[in-house]
PLY file of the C-alpha trace (Angstrom):
ply
format ascii 1.0
element vertex 658
property float x
property float y
property float z
element edge 657
property int vertex1
property int vertex2
end_header
-58.09 146.52 -21.43
-56.02 144.21 -23.36
-53.93 141.91 -21.22
-50.32 141.12 -22.43
-47.80 138.93 -21.49
-44.37 139.05 -22.31
-41.82 136.06 -21.98
-38.16 136.71 -22.07
-35.08 135.63 -20.30
-33.21 138.86 -20.42
-34.18 141.33 -17.98
-33.33 144.21 -20.49
-35.98 143.30 -22.58
-38.75 142.63 -19.82
-38.65 146.20 -18.35
-38.28 147.51 -21.89
-41.40 145.98 -22.73
-43.28 146.28 -19.75
-42.69 150.47 -19.57
-43.44 150.49 -23.29
-46.87 148.56 -23.07
-47.72 150.01 -19.68
-47.40 153.70 -20.63
-50.31 152.73 -23.84
-52.74 151.48 -21.39
-52.35 147.52 -21.46
-52.16 145.36 -18.61
-48.69 143.78 -18.57
-47.29 140.69 -16.74
-44.08 139.14 -17.68
-42.16 135.62 -17.41
-38.61 134.80 -17.70
-39.01 131.68 -19.44
-41.47 129.00 -20.87
-42.53 127.15 -17.75
-42.76 130.50 -15.55
-45.20 131.63 -18.37
-47.44 128.52 -18.08
-47.35 128.69 -14.04
-48.72 132.55 -14.90
-51.39 131.21 -17.31
-52.99 130.02 -14.28
-54.07 133.11 -13.05
-53.85 135.24 -15.85
-55.53 135.14 -19.40
-53.58 137.38 -22.05
-55.04 138.44 -25.48
-51.66 138.83 -26.58
-48.38 137.05 -26.27
-44.82 138.50 -26.74
-42.42 135.45 -26.64
-38.59 135.33 -27.39
-37.86 132.08 -29.38
-34.72 130.97 -27.32
-34.98 130.70 -23.75
-34.61 127.87 -20.69
-37.20 125.90 -19.37
-39.24 125.31 -22.38
-38.36 127.50 -25.49
-40.78 129.57 -27.16
-41.59 127.63 -29.63
-42.60 124.85 -27.77
-44.57 127.30 -25.36
-46.15 128.70 -28.84
-47.70 124.77 -29.37
-49.12 124.77 -25.74
-50.87 127.91 -26.06
-52.62 126.82 -29.43
-53.41 123.32 -27.77
-55.46 125.31 -24.72
-58.88 126.37 -26.02
-59.18 129.01 -23.33
-56.34 131.12 -25.47
-58.12 130.27 -28.80
-58.57 134.32 -28.98
-55.02 135.42 -28.56
-52.56 136.73 -30.63
-49.17 135.20 -30.52
-46.03 137.14 -31.45
-42.35 135.70 -31.30
-39.42 137.88 -30.96
-36.07 136.37 -32.13
-32.64 137.54 -33.37
-32.50 134.87 -35.76
-35.97 134.88 -37.24
-34.82 135.07 -40.80
-32.77 132.40 -40.41
-35.31 130.40 -39.01
-37.87 131.54 -41.39
-38.80 128.24 -43.29
-40.03 126.53 -40.23
-41.84 129.73 -38.70
-44.16 130.03 -41.44
-45.82 126.92 -40.92
-45.56 127.25 -36.96
-48.14 128.12 -34.71
-47.03 131.83 -34.12
-49.05 134.63 -35.63
-46.21 137.03 -36.70
-42.77 137.37 -35.88
-40.61 140.42 -34.69
-36.83 140.34 -35.79
-34.91 141.94 -32.69
-33.46 145.18 -33.54
-32.38 148.19 -31.43
-34.74 149.44 -28.85
-35.75 151.84 -30.78
-36.90 150.30 -33.77
-38.37 147.21 -31.84
-40.58 149.82 -30.36
-42.07 150.82 -33.56
-42.29 146.81 -34.77
-44.32 146.70 -31.42
-46.22 149.62 -32.19
-47.43 148.19 -35.79
-48.51 144.78 -34.37
-50.46 146.29 -31.66
-52.14 148.84 -34.02
-53.21 145.87 -36.31
-54.83 143.83 -33.43
-56.26 146.80 -32.05
-58.08 147.51 -35.28
-58.88 144.00 -36.23
-56.28 143.83 -38.93
-54.67 140.47 -37.67
-55.12 138.79 -41.01
-52.90 141.56 -42.77
-50.04 140.59 -40.84
-50.45 136.88 -39.84
-47.14 135.30 -41.27
-45.29 138.41 -41.65
-41.87 139.22 -40.14
-41.28 142.77 -38.96
-37.70 143.92 -39.26
-36.69 142.06 -41.86
-35.00 145.07 -43.12
-32.84 145.64 -40.89
-31.63 142.46 -39.90
-28.10 141.80 -41.49
-26.77 138.13 -42.43
-26.02 136.43 -39.12
-23.82 133.50 -39.74
-23.00 133.05 -36.32
-26.40 132.83 -35.19
-27.82 130.65 -38.53
-25.03 128.42 -37.24
-26.13 128.29 -33.75
-29.76 127.69 -34.87
-28.50 124.74 -37.40
-26.49 123.18 -34.43
-29.62 123.20 -32.07
-31.45 121.41 -34.70
-28.89 118.92 -35.01
-29.23 117.82 -31.39
-32.63 118.11 -31.44
-32.83 115.54 -34.29
-30.47 112.95 -32.32
-32.57 113.31 -29.52
-35.70 112.94 -31.00
-34.68 109.76 -32.64
-33.43 108.09 -29.58
-35.36 105.15 -28.63
-34.84 105.62 -25.04
-37.23 108.29 -23.45
-35.42 111.58 -22.14
-36.83 113.85 -19.69
-35.21 117.36 -18.61
-36.54 118.45 -14.95
-35.97 121.90 -13.20
-34.59 121.73 -9.84
-38.08 121.35 -8.36
-38.69 118.66 -10.54
-40.73 120.51 -13.30
-40.56 118.68 -16.66
-38.93 121.28 -19.17
-38.11 119.00 -22.14
-39.02 115.42 -23.52
-38.30 113.84 -26.53
-40.86 111.68 -28.76
-39.75 108.34 -26.93
-40.27 109.93 -23.70
-43.95 111.26 -24.79
-44.72 107.41 -26.21
-43.54 105.77 -23.05
-45.71 107.99 -20.82
-48.46 108.15 -23.05
-49.04 112.11 -22.92
-48.35 114.67 -25.53
-45.99 117.02 -25.08
-48.23 119.97 -24.63
-49.50 118.03 -21.48
-46.39 116.80 -20.40
-44.13 120.18 -20.26
-44.34 122.12 -17.29
-46.13 118.78 -15.42
-44.45 117.83 -11.86
-42.45 114.57 -12.72
-43.31 113.07 -9.41
-47.44 113.52 -10.65
-46.65 111.02 -13.20
-45.42 108.14 -11.15
-48.27 105.96 -9.13
-49.21 106.99 -5.89
-47.70 103.62 -4.25
-44.13 104.06 -6.27
-43.39 108.08 -5.39
-41.70 107.82 -2.33
-38.93 105.58 -3.56
-38.55 107.58 -6.67
-38.36 110.78 -4.58
-35.80 109.10 -2.95
-33.44 108.49 -6.08
-34.15 112.11 -7.18
-32.88 113.54 -3.93
-29.95 110.87 -4.02
-28.78 112.32 -7.25
-29.53 115.83 -6.43
-27.20 115.62 -3.23
-24.42 113.12 -4.42
-24.25 114.76 -8.19
-24.02 111.29 -9.19
-25.87 108.88 -11.63
-28.28 106.99 -9.86
-29.96 104.10 -11.37
-33.73 103.15 -10.19
-33.40 99.40 -10.07
-37.17 98.25 -10.08
-39.42 99.01 -13.16
-42.11 101.62 -12.97
-45.60 101.38 -15.11
-46.36 103.84 -17.50
-49.12 103.55 -19.53
-48.78 100.09 -20.73
-45.11 99.74 -20.50
-42.70 98.74 -18.13
-39.83 100.96 -17.80
-36.55 101.25 -16.50
-35.16 104.51 -15.07
-31.83 106.57 -14.54
-31.29 110.11 -13.08
-28.42 111.70 -14.34
-27.47 115.19 -12.65
-26.48 118.19 -15.00
-25.23 121.45 -14.00
-24.73 124.79 -15.82
-23.14 127.13 -13.67
-25.66 127.45 -10.98
-28.64 126.22 -13.05
-29.17 122.83 -11.63
-30.81 120.15 -14.24
-31.90 116.46 -13.87
-32.03 114.09 -16.62
-34.04 111.38 -16.25
-33.66 108.14 -18.84
-36.37 105.93 -19.39
-36.00 102.53 -21.35
-39.33 100.38 -21.91
-38.22 97.35 -21.32
-41.81 95.24 -21.55
-40.75 93.60 -24.69
-37.29 92.44 -22.47
-39.61 91.44 -19.41
-41.78 89.18 -21.68
-39.12 87.51 -23.10
-37.44 87.13 -19.71
-40.90 85.69 -18.62
-40.73 83.25 -21.88
-37.24 82.54 -21.34
-37.68 81.30 -17.40
-41.04 79.48 -18.75
-39.02 77.60 -21.53
-35.71 76.69 -18.66
-38.92 75.45 -16.63
-40.43 73.65 -19.50
-37.56 72.22 -20.34
-36.44 70.86 -16.70
-40.01 69.32 -16.35
-39.29 67.84 -19.79
-35.96 66.23 -18.29
-37.61 64.96 -15.52
-40.45 63.51 -17.29
-38.06 61.66 -19.79
-36.16 60.30 -16.84
-39.30 58.98 -15.48
-40.43 57.71 -18.69
-37.19 55.84 -19.19
-37.57 54.03 -15.71
-41.01 53.39 -16.31
-40.05 51.91 -19.75
-37.81 49.50 -18.39
-40.55 48.72 -15.40
-43.12 48.18 -18.34
-40.73 46.05 -20.42
-40.74 42.92 -18.17
-44.50 43.05 -17.27
-44.84 42.55 -21.01
-42.26 39.95 -21.55
-43.33 37.70 -18.78
-47.06 38.17 -18.98
-46.95 37.52 -22.96
-44.54 34.29 -22.14
-47.07 33.17 -19.07
-49.98 33.35 -21.65
-48.21 31.25 -24.02
-47.40 28.74 -21.40
-51.16 28.06 -20.60
-52.98 25.55 -22.16
-56.08 27.02 -24.44
-59.01 28.44 -22.61
-57.63 28.53 -19.49
-59.00 30.90 -16.74
-55.96 32.48 -15.78
-55.41 33.53 -19.45
-57.93 36.12 -19.42
-56.56 37.87 -16.07
-53.34 37.97 -17.89
-54.83 39.75 -21.04
-56.00 42.33 -18.35
-52.70 42.84 -17.30
-51.42 43.05 -21.05
-54.43 45.99 -21.86
-53.54 47.49 -18.75
-49.60 47.82 -19.72
-50.75 48.80 -22.95
-52.61 52.00 -21.55
-49.34 52.85 -19.42
-47.34 52.64 -22.55
-49.62 55.15 -23.99
-49.43 57.38 -21.28
-45.54 57.38 -21.19
-45.82 57.88 -24.87
-47.69 61.08 -24.43
-45.19 62.07 -21.87
-42.29 61.70 -24.19
-44.25 63.34 -26.90
-44.40 66.50 -24.60
-40.97 66.08 -23.48
-38.67 65.54 -26.40
-37.15 68.18 -28.21
-35.95 66.45 -31.33
-35.58 67.84 -34.95
-38.36 67.95 -36.96
-39.55 64.44 -38.46
-41.46 65.10 -41.44
-43.38 61.84 -42.51
-46.76 60.48 -43.00
-48.94 60.99 -39.83
-52.40 59.89 -38.51
-53.94 63.02 -37.02
-56.76 60.83 -35.38
-54.07 58.96 -33.04
-52.27 62.57 -31.97
-55.55 64.00 -31.48
-57.08 61.53 -29.22
-53.44 61.66 -27.28
-53.85 64.90 -26.62
-57.38 65.16 -25.83
-56.41 62.61 -22.98
-53.92 65.07 -21.64
-56.34 67.63 -21.73
-58.99 65.84 -19.61
-56.68 66.21 -16.39
-56.93 70.13 -16.75
-60.15 71.39 -18.46
-62.15 71.68 -15.77
-65.99 69.47 -15.34
-68.10 72.70 -16.38
-66.53 72.11 -20.39
-67.97 69.49 -22.35
-65.36 67.61 -24.95
-66.72 66.07 -27.53
-64.85 63.99 -30.19
-66.24 63.21 -33.55
-63.08 61.71 -35.01
-63.27 59.79 -38.48
-60.86 56.87 -37.94
-60.31 56.38 -41.79
-58.86 59.54 -42.47
-55.74 59.59 -44.69
-52.45 60.75 -43.39
-50.89 64.23 -43.58
-47.19 64.82 -44.20
-45.92 66.49 -41.12
-44.14 66.35 -37.82
-46.54 64.36 -35.04
-44.99 66.72 -32.52
-46.01 69.96 -34.12
-49.38 68.49 -35.07
-49.88 67.71 -31.70
-48.96 71.68 -30.76
-51.68 72.81 -33.14
-54.12 70.69 -31.18
-53.00 71.78 -27.76
-52.89 75.39 -28.64
-56.31 75.42 -30.23
-58.11 73.49 -27.45
-56.42 75.85 -24.77
-57.34 78.58 -26.61
-60.91 77.49 -26.43
-61.02 76.46 -22.55
-60.00 79.79 -22.19
-62.92 81.34 -24.12
-65.36 79.31 -21.91
-63.07 79.63 -18.48
-65.50 81.34 -16.97
-68.72 79.97 -18.07
-68.66 76.60 -18.80
-69.44 75.44 -22.40
-68.95 72.52 -25.11
-65.64 71.93 -26.74
-65.97 70.10 -30.04
-63.16 68.47 -31.70
-63.85 67.10 -35.32
-61.42 65.48 -37.89
-63.11 64.40 -41.07
-61.46 64.39 -44.80
-63.35 66.08 -47.91
-62.65 65.67 -51.14
-63.19 69.22 -52.49
-62.33 72.14 -49.96
-64.74 75.06 -50.11
-61.91 77.49 -50.91
-59.06 77.45 -53.48
-55.89 79.10 -51.20
-52.34 79.02 -53.54
-50.90 76.86 -50.41
-53.52 74.19 -51.10
-53.62 74.14 -54.98
-52.51 70.73 -56.81
-53.51 68.69 -53.74
-56.97 67.86 -54.38
-56.65 64.38 -55.69
-56.19 62.88 -52.17
-58.17 66.09 -50.75
-58.06 67.28 -47.60
-57.79 66.34 -43.78
-59.99 69.14 -41.73
-59.40 69.46 -38.15
-62.37 71.43 -36.45
-62.16 72.99 -32.94
-65.08 74.59 -31.95
-66.31 76.33 -28.59
-69.10 78.04 -27.39
-67.08 80.57 -25.39
-66.92 84.47 -25.58
-66.23 84.71 -29.42
-63.58 87.19 -31.14
-64.59 91.01 -31.99
-64.49 91.79 -35.76
-62.18 94.41 -34.35
-59.30 92.31 -33.75
-60.07 88.90 -35.47
-57.18 89.99 -38.15
-54.86 90.35 -35.61
-55.26 86.79 -33.62
-52.08 85.28 -35.27
-49.71 88.05 -34.50
-46.77 87.08 -32.06
-47.72 88.60 -28.59
-51.02 90.01 -29.56
-53.59 88.69 -26.81
-57.27 89.67 -25.69
-56.52 87.80 -22.45
-55.59 89.56 -18.98
-52.29 89.83 -17.75
-50.84 86.63 -16.90
-53.72 83.97 -18.99
-51.50 84.06 -22.29
-48.32 85.25 -24.03
-50.13 85.68 -27.23
-47.90 82.82 -28.97
-50.49 80.36 -28.96
-52.44 81.26 -32.39
-49.10 82.56 -34.00
-47.45 79.35 -33.46
-50.58 77.62 -35.13
-50.42 79.65 -37.71
-46.69 79.36 -38.55
-46.98 75.54 -38.37
-49.57 75.36 -40.47
-48.51 77.39 -43.21
-44.89 75.14 -43.05
-46.81 72.22 -43.59
-48.51 73.87 -46.79
-51.99 73.86 -44.78
-54.58 76.46 -44.49
-56.12 77.73 -41.07
-59.81 79.66 -40.98
-62.04 81.23 -38.09
-65.52 82.21 -37.70
-66.55 84.06 -35.03
-69.14 86.42 -33.29
-68.88 87.87 -30.21
-71.07 85.88 -27.42
-71.55 82.90 -29.94
-68.01 81.08 -29.75
-65.27 80.57 -32.48
-65.01 77.86 -34.90
-61.36 76.79 -36.00
-60.67 74.93 -39.04
-56.94 73.51 -40.27
-56.73 72.15 -43.67
-54.01 69.72 -44.55
-53.53 68.24 -47.94
-54.01 64.54 -47.26
-51.45 61.55 -48.25
-52.46 58.28 -49.06
-50.26 55.73 -48.41
-50.07 52.19 -47.11
-48.45 52.97 -43.86
-51.12 55.21 -43.00
-53.32 52.05 -42.85
-51.12 50.01 -40.83
-53.09 47.63 -38.33
-53.46 47.73 -34.79
-51.75 46.02 -32.30
-50.18 42.77 -33.27
-51.40 39.45 -32.14
-48.50 37.84 -30.12
-49.05 34.11 -31.74
-46.98 32.71 -34.66
-43.77 34.92 -33.11
-40.89 34.45 -35.61
-38.10 31.96 -34.62
-34.22 31.66 -35.50
-30.97 30.17 -34.21
-28.61 33.19 -34.73
-25.99 34.06 -31.99
-27.45 37.72 -30.31
-25.58 39.79 -28.26
-27.92 41.54 -25.28
-26.54 44.69 -23.77
-28.89 46.06 -21.14
-27.93 47.04 -17.22
-31.61 46.65 -16.31
-31.27 42.75 -14.71
-34.75 42.34 -14.90
-34.77 42.97 -18.97
-31.65 41.06 -19.89
-33.16 38.01 -18.20
-36.26 38.73 -19.72
-34.97 38.76 -23.13
-32.35 35.99 -22.78
-35.36 33.88 -21.59
-37.78 34.67 -24.67
-34.67 34.53 -27.62
-33.50 31.47 -26.08
-37.22 29.82 -26.04
-37.39 30.87 -29.73
-33.98 29.10 -30.74
-31.57 31.92 -30.43
-28.04 31.70 -28.95
-27.82 34.25 -26.53
-25.04 36.29 -24.31
-25.94 38.90 -21.78
-23.90 41.91 -21.00
-24.50 44.58 -18.22
-22.42 47.71 -19.52
-21.19 48.88 -22.81
-17.46 48.47 -22.31
-17.29 44.87 -21.65
-19.96 44.38 -24.56
-17.10 46.18 -26.48
-14.21 44.00 -25.58
-16.10 40.91 -25.89
-17.08 41.52 -29.86
-13.31 43.04 -30.26
-12.05 39.46 -28.71
-14.59 37.51 -30.29
-16.53 39.16 -33.56
-19.13 35.92 -33.92
-21.91 37.82 -33.12
-24.78 37.89 -35.76
-26.57 40.89 -33.80
-26.28 43.13 -31.11
-29.37 44.14 -29.01
-28.41 47.30 -26.61
-29.76 49.84 -24.49
-29.01 53.16 -24.74
-28.09 54.44 -21.27
-25.49 52.19 -20.10
-22.95 52.68 -17.28
-19.42 52.39 -19.36
-20.37 53.42 -22.62
-23.79 53.88 -24.02
-25.82 52.02 -27.11
-24.45 54.82 -29.50
-21.04 54.83 -28.39
-20.80 51.02 -28.32
-22.30 50.86 -31.84
-20.40 53.47 -33.47
-16.66 51.81 -31.89
-17.91 48.09 -33.02
-18.92 49.65 -36.42
-15.77 51.48 -36.92
-13.98 47.98 -36.51
-16.83 45.65 -38.03
-18.87 47.68 -40.75
-21.19 44.74 -41.39
-22.21 44.27 -37.54
-26.05 44.47 -37.18
-27.27 46.60 -34.60
-30.82 47.07 -32.60
-30.94 50.12 -30.26
-33.80 50.58 -27.76
-34.24 53.16 -25.26
-36.65 54.31 -22.89
-36.10 57.97 -23.13
-33.10 60.10 -24.21
-32.84 63.21 -25.71
-29.17 62.57 -27.21
-30.22 60.02 -29.69
-33.10 59.77 -31.92
-33.75 57.21 -34.77
-32.24 59.59 -37.22
-29.18 59.73 -35.64
-29.26 56.12 -34.48
-29.30 55.49 -38.57
-26.75 57.93 -38.96
-24.39 55.68 -36.76
-25.11 52.48 -38.56
-27.70 51.17 -36.36
-30.24 48.88 -38.66
-33.42 49.24 -36.22
-34.40 51.64 -33.31
-36.79 50.75 -30.67
-38.72 52.70 -28.20
-39.24 50.85 -24.86
-41.30 48.97 -23.60
-40.73 46.59 -26.44
-43.51 43.99 -26.87
-42.10 40.27 -27.64
-43.80 40.56 -31.25
-41.97 43.86 -32.04
-38.70 42.54 -30.55
-39.45 39.50 -32.69
-40.08 41.07 -35.45
-37.38 43.47 -35.60
-34.85 40.79 -35.13
-36.06 39.16 -38.48
-36.13 42.04 -40.59
-32.87 42.81 -39.45
-31.50 39.18 -39.96
-33.29 38.49 -43.18
-32.32 42.12 -44.81
-36.16 43.79 -44.17
-36.47 47.40 -43.36
-40.51 47.40 -42.49
-41.26 49.53 -40.05
-41.40 48.42 -36.01
-45.02 49.37 -34.82
-45.27 51.38 -31.63
-48.22 52.04 -29.32
-51.69 52.35 -31.21
-50.10 50.82 -34.49
-48.25 54.12 -35.60
-45.24 53.89 -37.33
-42.23 54.74 -35.04
0 1
1 2
2 3
3 4
4 5
5 6
6 7
7 8
8 9
9 10
10 11
11 12
12 13
13 14
14 15
15 16
16 17
17 18
18 19
19 20
20 21
21 22
22 23
23 24
24 25
25 26
26 27
27 28
28 29
29 30
30 31
31 32
32 33
33 34
34 35
35 36
36 37
37 38
38 39
39 40
40 41
41 42
42 43
43 44
44 45
45 46
46 47
47 48
48 49
49 50
50 51
51 52
52 53
53 54
54 55
55 56
56 57
57 58
58 59
59 60
60 61
61 62
62 63
63 64
64 65
65 66
66 67
67 68
68 69
69 70
70 71
71 72
72 73
73 74
74 75
75 76
76 77
77 78
78 79
79 80
80 81
81 82
82 83
83 84
84 85
85 86
86 87
87 88
88 89
89 90
90 91
91 92
92 93
93 94
94 95
95 96
96 97
97 98
98 99
99 100
100 101
101 102
102 103
103 104
104 105
105 106
106 107
107 108
108 109
109 110
110 111
111 112
112 113
113 114
114 115
115 116
116 117
117 118
118 119
119 120
120 121
121 122
122 123
123 124
124 125
125 126
126 127
127 128
128 129
129 130
130 131
131 132
132 133
133 134
134 135
135 136
136 137
137 138
138 139
139 140
140 141
141 142
142 143
143 144
144 145
145 146
146 147
147 148
148 149
149 150
150 151
151 152
152 153
153 154
154 155
155 156
156 157
157 158
158 159
159 160
160 161
161 162
162 163
163 164
164 165
165 166
166 167
167 168
168 169
169 170
170 171
171 172
172 173
173 174
174 175
175 176
176 177
177 178
178 179
179 180
180 181
181 182
182 183
183 184
184 185
185 186
186 187
187 188
188 189
189 190
190 191
191 192
192 193
193 194
194 195
195 196
196 197
197 198
198 199
199 200
200 201
201 202
202 203
203 204
204 205
205 206
206 207
207 208
208 209
209 210
210 211
211 212
212 213
213 214
214 215
215 216
216 217
217 218
218 219
219 220
220 221
221 222
222 223
223 224
224 225
225 226
226 227
227 228
228 229
229 230
230 231
231 232
232 233
233 234
234 235
235 236
236 237
237 238
238 239
239 240
240 241
241 242
242 243
243 244
244 245
245 246
246 247
247 248
248 249
249 250
250 251
251 252
252 253
253 254
254 255
255 256
256 257
257 258
258 259
259 260
260 261
261 262
262 263
263 264
264 265
265 266
266 267
267 268
268 269
269 270
270 271
271 272
272 273
273 274
274 275
275 276
276 277
277 278
278 279
279 280
280 281
281 282
282 283
283 284
284 285
285 286
286 287
287 288
288 289
289 290
290 291
291 292
292 293
293 294
294 295
295 296
296 297
297 298
298 299
299 300
300 301
301 302
302 303
303 304
304 305
305 306
306 307
307 308
308 309
309 310
310 311
311 312
312 313
313 314
314 315
315 316
316 317
317 318
318 319
319 320
320 321
321 322
322 323
323 324
324 325
325 326
326 327
327 328
328 329
329 330
330 331
331 332
332 333
333 334
334 335
335 336
336 337
337 338
338 339
339 340
340 341
341 342
342 343
343 344
344 345
345 346
346 347
347 348
348 349
349 350
350 351
351 352
352 353
353 354
354 355
355 356
356 357
357 358
358 359
359 360
360 361
361 362
362 363
363 364
364 365
365 366
366 367
367 368
368 369
369 370
370 371
371 372
372 373
373 374
374 375
375 376
376 377
377 378
378 379
379 380
380 381
381 382
382 383
383 384
384 385
385 386
386 387
387 388
388 389
389 390
390 391
391 392
392 393
393 394
394 395
395 396
396 397
397 398
398 399
399 400
400 401
401 402
402 403
403 404
404 405
405 406
406 407
407 408
408 409
409 410
410 411
411 412
412 413
413 414
414 415
415 416
416 417
417 418
418 419
419 420
420 421
421 422
422 423
423 424
424 425
425 426
426 427
427 428
428 429
429 430
430 431
431 432
432 433
433 434
434 435
435 436
436 437
437 438
438 439
439 440
440 441
441 442
442 443
443 444
444 445
445 446
446 447
447 448
448 449
449 450
450 451
451 452
452 453
453 454
454 455
455 456
456 457
457 458
458 459
459 460
460 461
461 462
462 463
463 464
464 465
465 466
466 467
467 468
468 469
469 470
470 471
471 472
472 473
473 474
474 475
475 476
476 477
477 478
478 479
479 480
480 481
481 482
482 483
483 484
484 485
485 486
486 487
487 488
488 489
489 490
490 491
491 492
492 493
493 494
494 495
495 496
496 497
497 498
498 499
499 500
500 501
501 502
502 503
503 504
504 505
505 506
506 507
507 508
508 509
509 510
510 511
511 512
512 513
513 514
514 515
515 516
516 517
517 518
518 519
519 520
520 521
521 522
522 523
523 524
524 525
525 526
526 527
527 528
528 529
529 530
530 531
531 532
532 533
533 534
534 535
535 536
536 537
537 538
538 539
539 540
540 541
541 542
542 543
543 544
544 545
545 546
546 547
547 548
548 549
549 550
550 551
551 552
552 553
553 554
554 555
555 556
556 557
557 558
558 559
559 560
560 561
561 562
562 563
563 564
564 565
565 566
566 567
567 568
568 569
569 570
570 571
571 572
572 573
573 574
574 575
575 576
576 577
577 578
578 579
579 580
580 581
581 582
582 583
583 584
584 585
585 586
586 587
587 588
588 589
589 590
590 591
591 592
592 593
593 594
594 595
595 596
596 597
597 598
598 599
599 600
600 601
601 602
602 603
603 604
604 605
605 606
606 607
607 608
608 609
609 610
610 611
611 612
612 613
613 614
614 615
615 616
616 617
617 618
618 619
619 620
620 621
621 622
622 623
623 624
624 625
625 626
626 627
627 628
628 629
629 630
630 631
631 632
632 633
633 634
634 635
635 636
636 637
637 638
638 639
639 640
640 641
641 642
642 643
643 644
644 645
645 646
646 647
647 648
648 649
649 650
650 651
651 652
652 653
653 654
654 655
655 656
656 657
């Protein structure tokens, strides 16, 4: 005896089909909608389905697809009833049903049902597959066609929504899900429809969700769940919207994927935190520079005052060495705290690598050995020094993460090649000077071949949650490309990874500048100089040094008094001013004085200030820009360059151009 399931929301149709089929000896069950049909299938396995097309709680077309997804129903023959069968003919012909019956008067309808049953019983299903029974008796149904078109229009809108939308029954069973909801939850429609919505939520969050559902049901008002829920790999915000149609209650659930939003919020918080740290570091660096300036100045003066070969001279030289180390440390802090606009110029990468590795030594565990092989004679590259430092930091941090659990060796190499092993378009025409190659290699876990092509994609990461943002290598790739370079990676799982960054080399005299200058033979002069600095120790030191070298020096401790003095007596040959001072900043002082006396030479010095840079200082009209702490040689050399009309680069820590 074959089993038949009739699914129709109209009671007259259900009774007619039940009586007609039972008289013919079939075992018959019926359901009022698609949801009830799926519940029936838990205990009843039909051989034939007669399914109405338009029903509440999962329509006939979706029910057919669910039936076809179940292996236990592969043998079943599915027939769809529809008063709009002809209007939907184009979409039905490729649909999941086997045959269609256009609803007609019950007498004729019985004949179409019998024709289908006869073909199935006799094994002639191929002959009727895809056929629409009763099409010759169906008149043109303009209203039905318009209703069908309207339904498709709204379905198209729902299907294109970026937010997920679920429709729940009063018992929280899912009867509709748009594509966005399926994607967020991670289930196909066949698995999602008829499921209990609460079963989709993690157990620890269900009580809170049930509470919000009940609140929306009883108040008949929109309720927002103010905490995100994790579905699949997505963080989701949720909103419950009650909807009623007569006595029929429905709950709409809006799902919004906020994964990217949360990630961006986290990055913003991190950026704000880093900005705060940068401001703090900048302030500390400013104070340290002010402390170091007199240490340099008075120590150098003490050395000069000693007779040649004095025992104290060696001790004072050690003070200079220690102060230089402190100056380099402050310089490193400033590199990470300053947010200046790009400053593209020839830079020596070996200096940047050494500075960055000094910082990394404090954070990388002792289980990881850092080995440096740096060629000190490599040419320079055209780049922004801060961005090159980002490359070094990100590549080394990436290597550290790969060896965090097992330990290993981090090799950092820098060398120059006359000819590269490849000829990418970005490096063509740069062979004359060759390439500067920075190599960062680790002995960590390596990179799987299946993901190695994705490692430069933004937000792609193989690290665990909280171990990385997926932006490090993307930033490296962007900087390298922007600087006309090229990056390669060699890696196998379990064998570590080697990144090589190729930069076009630039041969300049500035790139081969010398190291720390000797304090002997400082230039002298007789010009009248104004010193403006609110730090009394620095101001007194400058006055003693410059007076001893023959200059006539006046000292002011604030910008306002200095400005008034220049306006009343503009007989100064040079003004040396600090940046951050009470009354007026050094930049404001320079701007006001130069507006009245445009030929007045200015030297601007600062320990740290994110409001001024060498480029901005020159735009104001400043001749020289010095970063504290300033050695006697730096200061006196800068004075002579300005006074004598030269414009040579002052040297900073380690001899690099500032």
